[in-house]
C-alpha positions, 0 to 999 in steps of 0.5 A, a space after each residue: 701856384 700863386 696864393 696872393 700876387 706877393 707870393 710868388 713861387 718858383 718853379 722849384 717851389 711848386 715842385 716841391 708843393 706837388 710833392 708835399 701834396 703826395 705826402 713826401 718826406 723831405 728826404 723823398 723829395 731830396 732823393 727825387 730832386 737830386 739835391 740835399 735834404 738841407 736844401 729841401 728844408 730850406 725851400 720848405 721853409 721859403 714856401 711857409 715863409 711866402 705863404 704865410 704858414 708855419 706846417 705842412 698841414 696848414 700848407 695842405 689846408 690852404 691849398 685844398 680850400 682854394 682849390 675847393 673854392 675854384 670848384 664850386 659853381 
């Protein structure tokens, strides 16, 4: 998933974004991926920084907005 050319996300970032889309908490993500909750927070911070958002809601809104644009005829 790339929001813009400068926003290259790693495979792990894409995994975490997918889990956020499913409504997973940091704790649930950490348990599922077998990493610490602190590591999840670092990944989420980096995702926010790369996508220029400040919250999960804003991230989801951007993703859903871009998805709806790709689905339009």
